[in-house]
N, CA and C of each residue as an Amber inpcrd file, in Angstrom:
protein
   483
  -7.3670000  28.3770000  -9.2060000  -6.5410000  27.7390000  -8.3430000
  -6.8530000  27.1880000  -7.2520000  -6.3380000  26.1230000  -6.7340000
  -6.8560000  25.6100000  -5.4130000  -5.9730000  25.7410000  -4.3230000
  -6.2210000  25.7740000  -3.1470000  -5.5600000  26.0010000  -2.1150000
  -4.4840000  24.7240000  -1.9690000  -3.2830000  24.9400000  -1.3940000
  -2.4150000  23.9190000  -1.1780000  -2.9650000  22.5600000  -0.3840000
  -4.0530000  23.0450000   0.3340000  -4.2950000  22.0140000   1.4270000
  -5.1580000  21.1440000   0.3800000  -6.2440000  21.6180000  -0.6640000
  -7.0650000  21.0050000  -1.5410000  -6.2760000  20.2720000  -2.5520000
  -5.2170000  20.8700000  -3.0240000  -4.3230000  20.0030000  -3.6770000
  -3.8750000  18.7640000  -3.4560000  -3.3100000  19.0070000  -2.1450000
  -2.6420000  17.6080000  -1.3730000  -3.8440000  16.5250000  -1.0020000
  -4.9300000  16.9980000  -0.8310000  -6.0360000  15.9620000  -0.9140000
  -6.2510000  15.2780000  -2.1660000  -6.1670000  16.1070000  -3.2860000
  -6.5250000  15.7330000  -4.4780000  -5.4280000  14.7840000  -5.1190000
  -4.1480000  15.1300000  -4.6340000  -2.8050000  14.0820000  -5.0090000
  -2.9860000  12.9190000  -4.3620000  -3.6900000  12.8610000  -3.0510000
  -3.9280000  11.6500000  -2.2130000  -4.8710000  10.8140000  -2.8930000
  -6.0830000  11.7780000  -3.2250000  -7.0410000  10.7030000  -3.5470000
  -6.7750000   9.9960000  -4.9800000  -6.0060000  10.9040000  -6.0140000
  -5.5790000  10.5440000  -7.1230000  -4.6510000   9.4360000  -7.1920000
  -3.5170000   9.4160000  -6.1510000  -2.6330000   8.2790000  -6.1720000
  -3.3240000   6.9930000  -5.4600000  -4.3910000   7.0140000  -4.9000000
  -4.9490000   5.6520000  -4.2810000  -5.8840000   5.3510000  -5.5680000
  -6.4180000   6.2100000  -6.3670000  -7.1390000   5.6280000  -7.3710000
  -6.3850000   5.0180000  -8.5470000  -5.3290000   5.3930000  -8.8340000
  -4.4900000   4.8790000  -9.7510000  -3.8350000   3.6080000  -9.3070000
  -3.6600000   3.5560000  -7.9410000  -3.2950000   2.2130000  -7.0100000
  -4.4030000   1.1480000  -7.0870000  -5.8300000   1.5970000  -6.9640000
  -6.9380000   0.6740000  -7.1610000  -6.9810000   0.0540000  -8.3680000
  -7.0760000   1.0950000  -9.6760000  -6.6670000   0.5740000 -10.7190000
  -5.7270000  -0.4570000 -10.9850000  -4.4560000  -0.2440000 -10.7310000
  -3.1720000  -1.0540000 -10.9320000  -3.3130000  -2.4280000 -10.3630000
  -4.1550000  -2.2050000  -9.1100000  -4.4360000  -3.5180000  -8.2690000
  -5.3610000  -4.7550000  -8.9200000  -6.2270000  -4.0530000  -9.8980000
  -7.1510000  -5.1530000 -10.3150000  -7.0410000  -4.9670000 -12.0170000
  -5.8990000  -4.1760000 -12.5920000  -5.4930000  -4.5580000 -13.6800000
  -5.2550000  -6.0740000 -14.1520000  -5.7490000  -6.4700000 -15.2660000
  -5.6050000  -7.5700000 -15.5870000  -3.7990000  -8.1960000 -15.8770000
  -3.6890000  -9.3360000 -15.5360000  -2.4110000  -9.9640000 -15.9970000
  -2.3360000 -11.1800000 -16.2270000  -1.2060000 -11.6870000 -16.5430000
  -1.4500000 -13.0920000 -17.3380000  -1.4470000 -14.2030000 -16.0250000
  -1.6760000 -15.0790000 -16.2640000  -1.9560000 -15.9100000 -15.0560000
  -0.3670000 -16.2540000 -13.9210000   0.6340000 -16.4790000 -14.9330000
   1.8640000 -16.7050000 -14.5790000   2.2570000 -15.6570000 -13.7090000
   1.6200000 -14.3200000 -13.8420000   2.3390000 -13.1870000 -13.2330000
   1.5060000 -12.6120000 -11.7650000   0.3340000 -13.4900000 -11.8030000
  -0.5250000 -12.7680000 -10.7790000  -0.0660000 -12.9310000  -9.4830000
   0.9810000 -13.8210000  -8.9170000   1.4950000 -13.9920000  -7.5300000
   2.6330000 -12.9060000  -7.2760000   2.8700000 -12.2530000  -8.4890000
   3.9830000 -11.2200000  -8.6970000   3.2740000  -9.7700000  -8.5140000
   2.0150000  -9.7440000  -8.3360000   1.3570000  -8.4040000  -8.4140000
   2.0510000  -7.3790000  -7.2770000   2.3840000  -6.2670000  -7.3860000
   2.6540000  -5.6100000  -5.9830000   1.3320000  -5.0380000  -5.5130000
   1.8250000  -4.9670000  -4.3020000   0.5480000  -4.3180000  -3.2290000
   0.4100000  -2.6060000  -3.3160000   0.0080000  -2.2920000  -4.4800000
   0.0670000  -0.9740000  -4.8750000  -0.8050000  -0.1460000  -4.0850000
  -1.8410000  -0.6030000  -3.4930000  -2.4970000   0.2700000  -2.6000000
  -1.8520000   0.5900000  -1.2030000  -1.3220000  -0.2900000  -0.6490000
  -0.4540000  -0.4360000   0.4350000   0.6550000   0.1700000   0.3120000
   1.4790000   0.1000000  -0.9940000   2.7890000   0.9410000  -1.0530000
   2.3800000   2.5470000  -0.9290000   1.6240000   2.8650000  -1.5010000
   0.8800000   4.3310000  -1.5630000   0.6710000   4.8870000  -0.1930000
  -0.1560000   3.9280000   0.5900000  -0.5500000   4.2440000   1.8740000
   0.9450000   4.3570000   2.5980000   1.4890000   3.5150000   2.5720000
   2.7740000   3.5680000   3.2490000   3.4390000   4.8680000   2.8840000
   3.3600000   5.4010000   1.5210000   4.4170000   6.4260000   1.4430000
   3.6070000   7.6410000   1.8790000   2.2640000   7.8430000   1.9760000
   1.6580000   9.0430000   2.5180000   1.8820000   8.7720000   4.2070000
   1.6470000   7.7790000   4.7040000   1.9630000   7.7240000   6.2670000
   3.5610000   8.1750000   6.7710000   4.5630000   7.7980000   5.9750000
   6.1260000   7.9810000   6.2150000   6.3580000   9.4710000   5.9250000
   5.6020000   9.9470000   4.9300000   6.1210000  11.6210000   4.7190000
   4.9040000  12.3480000   4.8200000   3.7840000  12.2480000   4.9570000
   2.9500000  13.1210000   5.5690000   1.8840000  12.4360000   6.4140000
   2.2830000  12.1810000   7.8230000   1.5990000  11.1770000   8.4360000
   0.1000000  11.5460000   8.9260000  -0.0210000  12.9900000   8.7810000
  -1.5300000  13.2730000   9.1180000  -2.4500000  13.3170000   8.1130000
  -1.7160000  13.0840000   6.7920000  -2.9200000  13.0850000   5.6050000
  -3.7620000  12.0320000   5.4120000  -3.3240000  10.8030000   5.8750000
  -4.2270000   9.7720000   5.9360000  -4.6290000   9.1770000   7.1750000
  -6.3980000   8.8080000   7.2400000  -6.6530000   8.0960000   8.6850000
  -6.9590000   6.8510000   8.6690000  -6.8900000   6.1770000   9.7710000
  -6.9550000   4.8310000   9.8800000  -8.6960000   4.6620000   9.3020000
  -9.2630000   5.6320000   9.3430000 -10.8300000   5.2020000   8.8090000
 -10.5960000   5.2090000   7.3520000 -10.1130000   6.0810000   6.7720000
  -9.7280000   6.3830000   5.3480000  -9.2540000   4.7530000   4.9380000
  -8.2400000   4.4400000   5.6580000  -7.5140000   3.0440000   4.9270000
  -8.3950000   1.8370000   5.2120000  -9.3210000   1.8920000   6.3760000
 -10.4260000   0.8030000   6.5520000 -11.0810000   1.0000000   5.3840000
 -11.5900000   2.0340000   4.9820000 -12.5110000   2.0330000   4.1360000
 -12.2270000   1.8030000   2.6520000 -10.4770000   2.1290000   2.3700000
 -10.0570000   1.8040000   1.1340000  -9.9880000   0.5510000   1.2310000
  -9.5030000  -0.5970000   2.1450000  -9.1350000  -1.8390000   2.0110000
 -10.9000000  -2.6230000   1.8720000 -12.0170000  -1.9460000   2.4620000
 -12.8070000  -2.6930000   2.2710000 -13.6590000  -2.8090000   0.8590000
 -13.2140000  -1.3470000  -0.1430000 -13.4740000  -1.1000000  -1.3080000
 -12.3670000  -2.2490000  -2.1690000 -11.2800000  -2.1640000  -1.6260000
 -10.1880000  -3.1720000  -2.5680000 -10.7640000  -4.6190000  -2.4110000
 -11.4350000  -4.8340000  -1.3180000 -11.7660000  -6.3710000  -0.9610000
 -13.1050000  -6.4790000  -2.0780000 -14.0250000  -5.4200000  -2.1030000
 -14.9050000  -5.5300000  -3.2080000 -14.5480000  -5.5170000  -4.5160000
 -13.4260000  -4.8940000  -4.8660000 -12.9220000  -5.1210000  -6.3100000
 -12.2130000  -6.1450000  -6.4890000 -11.4040000  -6.6660000  -5.7230000
 -10.6470000  -7.9380000  -6.2350000 -11.4760000  -9.2380000  -5.5480000
 -12.6900000  -9.1220000  -4.8340000 -13.6870000 -10.2200000  -4.6390000
 -12.7070000 -11.1680000  -3.5890000 -12.0920000 -10.7600000  -2.5170000
 -11.5080000 -11.5460000  -1.4630000 -12.4890000 -11.3420000  -0.2350000
 -12.0880000 -12.3350000   0.6840000 -12.7800000 -11.8770000   1.9420000
 -13.0700000 -10.6480000   2.6820000 -14.2830000  -9.9260000   2.6850000
 -14.5410000  -8.6600000   3.3790000 -13.6090000  -8.5900000   4.3980000
 -12.9160000  -7.3380000   4.4570000 -12.0630000  -6.9380000   5.9120000
 -10.6710000  -7.3790000   5.6530000 -10.4130000  -8.0690000   4.7300000
  -8.9500000  -8.8050000   4.1230000  -7.6150000  -7.7700000   4.1250000
  -8.2350000  -6.8890000   3.3680000  -7.1570000  -5.7330000   3.0990000
  -7.4710000  -4.4680000   3.9890000  -8.7890000  -4.2830000   4.6320000
  -8.6050000  -3.3980000   5.5720000  -7.7160000  -3.9840000   6.9050000
  -7.5000000  -5.2500000   7.1380000  -6.9550000  -5.5170000   8.5500000
  -5.2670000  -5.5470000   8.1150000  -4.9720000  -5.6600000   7.0950000
  -3.4740000  -5.3860000   6.6340000  -3.0670000  -4.0360000   6.5000000
  -4.2600000  -3.3400000   5.9390000  -3.6890000  -1.7190000   5.7650000
  -3.5270000  -1.0570000   7.3780000  -4.4780000  -1.4810000   8.3210000
  -4.5700000  -0.8240000   9.3060000  -3.2840000  -1.2450000  10.2940000
  -2.7580000  -2.6210000  10.0580000  -1.8380000  -3.0510000  10.9990000
  -0.6660000  -2.5170000  10.6220000  -0.4310000  -2.4720000   9.2910000
   0.9480000  -1.7190000   8.3920000   0.9960000  -0.0720000   8.9500000
  -0.2740000   0.4080000   8.8980000  -0.3590000   1.8400000   9.1030000
   0.0320000   2.3460000  10.6680000  -0.6100000   1.2430000  11.5730000
   0.2360000   1.3500000  12.7500000   1.3760000   1.1410000  13.1800000
   2.2920000   0.1510000  12.4910000   3.6590000   0.1340000  12.7290000
   4.2300000   1.3200000  11.7430000   3.8440000   1.7920000  10.7260000
   4.2440000   2.8830000   9.8820000   4.2360000   4.1570000  10.8860000
   3.2350000   4.3180000  11.6850000   3.0110000   5.5980000  12.4760000
   4.1500000   5.4240000  13.5970000   4.4920000   4.5140000  14.1730000
   5.4600000   4.1570000  15.0430000   6.7180000   4.3650000  14.6370000
   6.9870000   4.0870000  13.3440000   8.1420000   4.2350000  12.6350000
   8.5370000   5.1940000  11.6590000   7.7990000   6.1850000  11.4090000
   7.9260000   7.0400000  10.3830000   8.9610000   7.7340000  10.4390000
   9.1480000   8.2980000  11.7180000  10.4320000   9.4540000  11.8690000
  11.5660000   8.9920000  11.5990000  12.1250000   7.5100000  11.7110000
  13.0420000   6.9090000  11.7860000  13.4200000   6.4790000  10.1170000
  12.3090000   5.9110000   9.5610000  12.3790000   4.9530000   8.4820000
  12.3450000   6.3010000   7.2420000  11.7630000   7.5380000   7.2380000
  11.7970000   8.3520000   6.4550000  13.4630000   9.2010000   6.2000000
  14.1280000   8.7030000   7.1960000  15.4440000   8.9920000   6.8630000
  16.5220000   7.6910000   6.7120000  16.0000000   6.6480000   6.2270000
  16.8390000   5.8370000   5.3700000  17.0870000   6.0760000   4.0990000
  17.9010000   5.7340000   3.6980000  18.3100000   5.5540000   2.1140000
  17.2860000   4.8920000   1.4300000  16.9190000   5.3470000   0.2600000
  15.8530000   4.7050000  -0.8020000  15.8590000   3.2880000  -0.7140000
  16.9700000   2.4010000  -0.6700000  17.1440000   1.0700000  -0.5660000
  16.7620000   0.4090000   0.4900000  17.1190000   1.1250000   1.6420000
  17.0840000   0.5410000   3.0600000  15.4450000   0.7190000   3.1720000
  15.0220000   1.8550000   2.6240000  13.5390000   1.7750000   3.0430000
  12.5990000   0.8060000   2.1340000  13.2160000   0.1460000   1.2160000
  12.7850000  -0.7460000   0.2710000  13.0110000  -2.0410000   0.9030000
  13.8580000  -2.4500000   1.6890000  13.8490000  -3.2940000   2.6370000
  12.7820000  -3.3860000   3.6610000  12.3050000  -2.1220000   4.2140000
  11.6690000  -1.8550000   5.2120000  10.0720000  -2.3160000   4.4530000
   9.7910000  -1.8500000   3.1350000   8.8220000  -2.0860000   2.6620000
   8.4590000  -3.4650000   2.4840000   9.4570000  -4.2710000   2.0340000
   9.4860000  -5.5670000   2.1920000   8.8430000  -6.5010000   3.3790000
   9.1970000  -5.8120000   4.4160000   8.8370000  -6.3960000   5.8480000
   7.6690000  -5.7990000   6.0860000   7.0300000  -4.4990000   5.8330000
   5.9050000  -4.4380000   6.2040000   4.6750000  -5.0140000   4.7980000
   5.2520000  -4.9930000   3.5910000   4.0430000  -5.4130000   2.8660000
   4.2520000  -7.2600000   3.2180000   5.3110000  -7.6910000   3.5570000
   5.2860000  -9.1600000   4.4240000   4.1250000  -9.3240000   5.1980000
   4.0720000  -8.6620000   6.1500000   3.3880000  -8.5120000   7.1600000
   1.8480000  -8.4210000   6.7600000   1.4510000  -7.3930000   6.0330000
   0.3230000  -7.5280000   5.3320000  -0.0950000  -8.8390000   4.7240000
   0.7950000  -9.3820000   4.0060000   0.3400000 -10.6530000   3.2450000
   0.4080000 -11.9180000   4.1890000   0.9100000 -11.7100000   5.3020000
   0.5090000 -12.8310000   6.4130000  -1.0240000 -12.5450000   6.8950000
  -1.3090000 -11.3250000   7.0480000  -2.5270000 -11.2710000   7.7220000
  -3.6070000 -11.6010000   6.2700000  -3.1430000 -11.3840000   5.1210000
  -4.1400000 -11.9120000   3.8570000  -4.1430000 -13.1980000   3.9530000
  -2.9250000 -13.7950000   4.0120000  -2.9490000 -15.2300000   4.0870000
  -3.5200000 -15.9400000   5.0640000  -3.7750000 -15.2210000   6.5070000
  -4.6230000 -16.0060000   7.5650000  -6.1340000 -15.9060000   7.1940000
  -6.4900000 -14.4640000   6.7600000  -7.8660000 -14.5480000   6.4840000
  -7.9860000 -15.4480000   5.3550000  -7.6560000 -15.5860000   4.3490000
  -7.7180000 -16.7440000   3.3250000  -7.9670000 -17.9550000   3.8480000
  -7.2070000 -18.4580000   4.7200000  -7.1680000 -19.7240000   5.4530000
  -8.2810000 -19.8310000   6.2980000  -8.7180000 -18.8400000   7.0130000
 -10.1020000 -18.7410000   7.7670000 -11.0200000 -18.7860000   6.8440000
 -10.8980000 -18.2170000   5.5330000 -12.4140000 -18.4750000   4.7910000
 -12.6480000 -19.8050000   3.8010000 -11.3250000 -20.5530000   4.3110000
 -11.6160000 -21.9320000   3.7840000 -10.6600000 -22.0330000   2.3940000
 -10.0220000 -20.9830000   1.6920000  -9.5010000 -21.0700000   0.8460000
  -7.9550000 -21.9130000   0.8540000  -7.3550000 -22.5970000   0.1960000
  -6.2700000 -23.0340000   0.1680000  -4.9090000 -22.2440000   0.2940000
  -3.9960000 -22.3390000   1.3540000  -2.9710000 -21.2550000   1.5150000
  -1.8360000 -21.8470000   0.2830000  -1.0210000 -20.6410000   0.1410000
  -0.1230000 -20.9680000  -1.0520000   1.4580000 -21.1590000  -0.6530000
   1.4490000 -21.6170000   0.3020000   3.2830000 -21.7630000   0.6900000
   3.7240000 -20.2650000   0.7790000   5.0840000 -20.2100000   0.1270000
   5.9320000 -18.8680000   0.2190000   5.2200000 -18.3570000  -0.8930000
   4.6650000 -18.4980000  -1.7830000   4.0700000 -17.5810000  -3.0700000
   3.4690000 -16.3350000  -2.5980000   2.9620000 -16.5060000  -1.1680000
   2.4440000 -15.0660000  -0.8700000   3.3910000 -13.8860000  -0.4560000
   4.5500000 -14.2270000  -0.4380000   5.5850000 -13.2640000  -0.3160000
   5.8520000 -12.4390000  -1.2370000   5.8510000 -13.0140000  -2.5070000
   6.2530000 -12.4840000  -3.5040000   5.7260000 -11.2040000  -4.0040000
   4.4970000 -10.8860000  -3.5960000   4.0300000  -9.3130000  -3.6820000
   4.9470000  -8.2390000  -2.9580000   5.5760000  -9.0130000  -1.7020000
   6.3090000  -8.1380000  -0.9150000   7.3900000  -7.7410000  -1.4680000
   8.1510000  -8.8050000  -2.3670000   9.6570000  -8.5300000  -2.8970000
   9.1730000  -7.3580000  -4.3370000   7.9140000  -7.7750000  -4.8110000
   7.6010000  -6.7210000  -6.0830000   7.4870000  -5.3780000  -5.7110000
   6.7620000  -5.3160000  -4.4600000   6.6030000  -4.1720000  -3.8230000
   7.6410000  -3.0790000  -3.3550000   8.5550000  -4.1980000  -2.8290000
   9.9860000  -3.3330000  -2.4210000  10.6440000  -2.8600000  -3.6800000
  10.9020000  -3.7580000  -4.5800000  11.2900000  -3.1830000  -5.8790000
  10.6270000  -1.9860000  -6.6550000   9.3230000  -1.7110000  -6.3310000
   8.3750000  -0.9730000  -6.9340000   8.7080000   0.5500000  -5.8840000
   9.3100000   0.2080000  -4.7880000   9.2050000   1.4090000  -3.9100000
  10.0460000   2.7110000  -4.4480000  11.0710000   2.3700000  -5.1130000
  11.9840000   3.4230000  -5.5610000  11.2280000   4.5620000  -6.4530000
  10.4880000   3.9480000  -7.6250000   9.7700000   4.4490000  -8.5060000
   8.4600000   4.8890000  -7.8660000   7.8290000   4.4540000  -7.0700000
   6.4740000   4.9440000  -6.4710000   6.7740000   6.2200000  -5.3360000
   8.0260000   5.9960000  -4.6110000   8.4190000   7.3750000  -3.8000000
   8.9770000   8.3550000  -4.7510000   9.8800000   8.3220000  -5.9490000
   9.8070000   9.4440000  -6.7900000   8.8060000  10.2150000  -7.3620000
   7.7670000   9.1450000  -7.7750000   6.4300000   9.8540000  -8.5150000
   5.8010000  10.3580000  -7.6010000   5.4770000   9.5160000  -6.3960000
   4.4050000  10.6310000  -5.6690000   5.4190000  11.8450000  -5.0020000
   6.5990000  11.9070000  -4.6810000   7.2180000  12.8730000  -3.9660000
   7.4460000  13.9470000  -5.1310000   7.5820000  13.6900000  -6.2870000
   7.4830000  14.5800000  -7.4520000   6.0480000  15.6010000  -7.4900000
   5.0850000  14.6350000  -7.5690000   3.4920000  15.1070000  -7.6520000
   3.4700000  16.1020000  -6.1660000   3.6520000  15.6300000  -5.3930000
   3.6700000  16.6150000  -4.2360000   4.1640000  17.8760000  -3.8840000
   5.5350000  17.7160000  -4.6100000   6.3800000  18.9780000  -4.5250000
   5.8250000  20.0280000  -5.6730000   5.1670000  19.3540000  -6.7720000
   4.9480000  19.8180000  -7.8300000   3.4950000  20.6690000  -7.4780000
   2.4850000  19.7610000  -7.3710000   0.9270000  20.6670000  -7.0990000
   0.9440000  21.1390000  -5.6410000   1.3720000  20.7260000  -4.5170000
   1.1370000  21.2460000  -3.0630000   1.5900000  22.4900000  -2.8040000
   2.6580000  23.1890000  -3.6670000   3.3010000  24.3290000  -3.3770000
   2.5070000  25.4170000  -3.9030000
């Protein structure tokens, strides 16, 4: 039996691994714009509900690994993750008391900010910008938030105690 602290680190690592797999899982071309930002949503969960479990260094490394997996400019996801993490650290005490649907609205804003930084990095790399389509993942991530919240909350309560 692992200690509760090791259980927590295992749950965090497992949740990020699942999120990374989902971030590169093949989708039909019509659906690629709608893919939620799984890694970002999981990071937001951990920062909101256990702010000391995830460090900026871990998020930066995770973002760089996600860049390698997805074949995007190096540092694109790290920039978005760190900016959103900073905003989450500033607001987590207030936001975790919101209703689940109000939290979903906040997820839309946070993922939208990350998508803006991604779009900016893509533009700097000389890749064409996509209009407002870059906000589609913010919408699907916000809709995914309740399921992600309940799944991670259930895992945390089941294995952390």
